[in-house]
C-alpha positions in Angstrom: -15.3 -17.2 10.8 -14.0 -13.8 9.6 -12.3 -13.1 6.6 -8.7 -13.2 6.8 -8.9 -16.1 9.6 -5.7 -17.9 10.2 -3.9 -15.7 8.0 0.0 -14.4 8.5 0.2 -10.8 7.2 2.7 -8.1 6.8 2.2 -4.7 5.6 4.8 -2.2 5.4 4.3 1.8 5.9 1.7 0.5 8.2 2.6 3.2 11.3 -0.1 5.5 9.6 -2.3 6.4 6.6 -3.4 3.7 4.3 -1.1 1.1 5.9 -2.4 1.8 9.5 -5.9 1.7 7.8 -4.9 -1.4 6.1 -3.8 -3.2 9.5 -6.5 -1.9 11.3 -8.8 -3.6 8.9 -6.9 -6.6 8.5 -6.7 -7.4 12.1 -10.5 -7.0 13.0 -11.3 -9.8 10.4 -9.2 -11.8 11.8 -5.8 -12.0 10.8 -2.6 -11.9 12.6 -0.7 -8.9 11.2 2.7 -7.6 11.5 2.7 -3.8 11.1 6.3 -2.7 9.6 7.5 0.9 9.3 10.6 2.7 9.5 9.6 5.1 12.3 9.5 3.1 14.8 8.1 5.0 17.6 4.9 5.8 15.2 4.5 2.0 14.6 4.2 0.8 18.0 2.1 3.3 18.8 0.0 2.6 15.9 -0.2 -0.7 17.6 -1.1 0.1 21.1 -4.4 1.5 19.6 -5.2 -1.2 17.6 -5.1 -3.5 20.7 -7.4 -5.5 21.5 -8.5 -6.6 18.1 -9.6 -9.4 16.2 -6.4 -11.2 15.4 -2.5 -10.4 17.1 -0.7 -7.9 15.8 2.8 -7.1 16.0 5.0 -4.5 15.1 8.9 -4.8 13.6 10.8 -1.8 12.6 12.4 -2.1 9.2 13.5 -0.3 6.3 12.1 -2.1 3.2 15.1 -0.2 1.1 17.1 -2.6 2.5 18.3 -6.0 1.4 19.2 -7.2 4.9 16.3 -5.7 6.9 13.8 -7.2 4.6 14.8 -10.6 5.3 15.1 -9.8 8.8 11.3 -8.7 8.9 10.2 -11.6 6.8 12.4 -14.2 8.6 10.5 -12.6 12.1 7.1 -13.3 10.7 8.0 -16.6 10.0 9.5 -17.6 13.4 6.9 -16.1 15.1 3.9 -17.5 13.7 5.4 -20.2 11.8 3.9 -18.8 8.1 3.3 -15.9 5.5 0.2 -16.2 3.6 0.0 -12.2 2.9 2.4 -9.5 1.8 0.8 -5.8 1.7 3.4 -3.6 -0.3 2.0 0.2 1.4 5.2 1.7 2.1 5.1 5.2 -0.2 7.1 8.5 -0.8 6.2 11.3 -2.7 8.8 14.3 -3.5 6.9 17.2 -4.8 9.4 19.0 -7.3 9.9 18.9 -11.0 12.3 16.9 -12.5 14.8 19.9 -13.0 14.2 20.8 -9.2 14.9 17.1 -8.0 18.5 15.7 -7.0 19.6 12.0 -8.2 19.6 11.3 -4.8 15.4 12.7 -4.4 14.7 10.7 -7.1 16.3 7.6 -6.3 15.1 7.8 -2.9 11.2 7.7 -3.9 12.4 4.7 -6.6 13.8 2.8 -3.8 10.7 3.1 -1.0 8.0 2.7 -4.0 9.6 0.2 -6.6 12.6 -1.6 -5.0 11.1 -2.4 -1.6 8.5 -4.5 -3.7 11.1 -6.4 -5.3 12.7 -7.0 -2.1 9.7 -8.6 0.0 8.8 -10.7 -3.3 12.4 -11.8 -2.9 12.1 -13.0 0.7 8.4 -13.7 1.0 7.6 -16.0 -2.4 9.6 -19.2 -0.5 7.2 -19.4 2.6 4.6 -18.8 0.4 5.1 -21.6 -2.0 6.0 -23.8 1.1 2.6 -23.2 2.3 1.1 -24.0 -1.2 0.3 -20.0 -1.7 0.1 -16.5 -0.5 -1.0 -13.1 -1.5 0.8 -10.6 -2.4 -0.9 -7.0 -2.8 0.9 -3.5 -3.6 -0.4 -0.4 -3.2 -0.1 1.5 -6.4 -2.3 5.6 -7.3 -4.5 6.4 -9.7 -1.3 7.8 -10.7 -0.3 4.7 -11.9 -2.8 6.0 -14.8 -2.5 9.7 -15.2 0.2 12.0 -14.2 0.0 15.1 -12.0 1.6 18.3 -11.8 5.2 18.1 -9.9 5.9 14.7 -8.6 7.6 12.9 -12.0 9.0 10.9 -9.6 6.3 9.4 -7.8 3.9 8.9 -11.2 6.9 6.8 -12.6 7.4 4.8 -9.3 3.5 4.3 -9.4 3.2 3.2 -12.9 6.1 1.1 -12.0 4.4 -0.6 -9.2 1.6 -1.0 -11.6 3.0 -3.0 -14.4 5.4 -4.9 -11.6 2.6 -6.2 -10.4 1.1 -7.6 -13.3 4.6 -9.2 -14.1 4.9 -10.9 -11.0 1.5 -12.1 -11.2 3.0 -14.2 -13.9 5.9 -15.3 -12.3 4.1 -16.8 -9.6 0.7 -17.9 -10.8 1.8 -21.4 -11.2 3.2 -21.2 -7.0 -0.5 -20.1 -5.9 0.4 -17.0 -4.9 -2.0 -14.1 -6.5 -0.5 -10.6 -7.4 -2.7 -8.1 -7.3 -2.3 -3.8 -6.4 -5.3 -1.2 -5.6 -5.3 2.0 -6.8 -5.9 5.0 -4.2 -7.6 8.3 -5.0 -7.6 10.8 -3.4 -7.3 9.7 0.7 -7.2 11.8 3.7 -3.6 10.7 4.8 -0.7 12.7 6.2 1.1 12.4 3.0 -2.1 13.6 1.7 -1.7 17.1 3.6 1.5 17.2 3.3 1.1 17.0 -0.3 -1.6 19.9 -0.9 0.2 22.6 1.7 2.7 23.0 -1.7 -0.3 24.5 -3.0 -0.9 28.7 -2.5 -4.3 28.3 -1.1 -4.2 24.5 0.4 -7.5 23.7 1.3 -9.1 25.5 -2.2 -6.9 23.1 -3.7 -7.9 19.5 -2.2 -11.5 20.9 -2.9 -10.9 21.9 -6.6 -9.5 18.3 -6.9 -12.5 16.9 -5.0 -14.4 18.8 -7.6 -13.5 16.4 -9.9 -14.2 13.2 -7.9 -18.1 11.9 -9.0 -19.2 10.9 -5.7 -17.7 14.4 -4.6 -15.7 13.5 -1.3 -12.7 12.5 0.2 -11.7 8.6 0.7 -10.1 7.2 4.1 -7.2 5.0 5.0 -10.1 2.4 6.1 -11.8 2.1 2.5 -8.5 0.9 1.1 -8.3 -1.1 4.1 -11.5 -3.2 3.2 -10.6 -3.0 -0.9 -7.4 -4.7 0.3 -8.7 -7.3 3.1 -11.0 -8.3 -0.4 -8.2 -9.2 -2.6 -6.2 -10.7 -0.5 -8.9 -13.3 0.9 -10.1 -16.6 -0.6 -13.1 -14.6 -2.0 -11.2 -13.1 -4.5 -9.2 -16.6 -5.1 -9.5 -16.1 -9.1 -8.1 -12.9 -9.3 -4.2 -11.8 -9.9 -2.6 -9.6 -11.7 -5.4 -7.0 -11.6 -5.7 -3.5 -10.5 -8.4 -2.0 -8.2 -9.3 2.0 -8.8 -10.3 3.0 -5.5 -10.8 6.7 -6.1 -14.5 7.6 -6.0 -14.3 7.8 -9.6 -11.7 10.6 -9.9 -10.0 9.2 -12.9 -13.0 8.2 -14.3 -14.1 11.9 -14.8 -12.1 14.6 -17.7 -14.5 17.6 -15.6 -15.1 19.8 -13.0 -18.5 19.4 -11.2 -20.1 22.7 -10.3 -19.8 23.4 -6.4 -22.3 22.1 -4.4 
């Protein structure tokens, strides 16, 4: 029996990057996996690339900052599969600008995608989970939930909020047997990371400089986050809620650069 057999899961921001890695691992682990993203063409292509897997896969287009679209996303899961067991809140964006360079609209967009979306999925996913006798909400936070990074104040603020929102929701829904946790990825090879480092004068050198702070000395990959997510959403983690699992190769444990080579 696979780790997520019989589970129905929604994964937001699943057309690429960490979300797609989580979706791949969930499907391989036997979950019925609903990928959701604002990019419909990319999301449909992702589903085609996953087939066949251990569990059924489906793409549903949704803007998770919009209440009506999140309501419809959860409704689609219930109407199609009759239940909802897991929601992975992975949708996220990052603006590389200082506070004084950022517009109010850019700040609000980061907060809407990275934080408001979790409020909305929780609002609509909890009732069917409660009806099922429990479930799991997993939020994708970041090492930036704990430490700052340059020129990303909105992103860091949003990921700090995700960490504390996770703890608060765990308290509220523990009595319903709904567990709420977060994973905190470190340097992971995703389109968002590549876009971020392109702002440096020498992107490759900048990335290698960052990797020298990682005790394990290597980048992580979306499927690494998928395996961590599958554990936290499985019955193997039935006693874990309100927790933050840092998956970063030791990055935020380090206060010095390691020598090259």
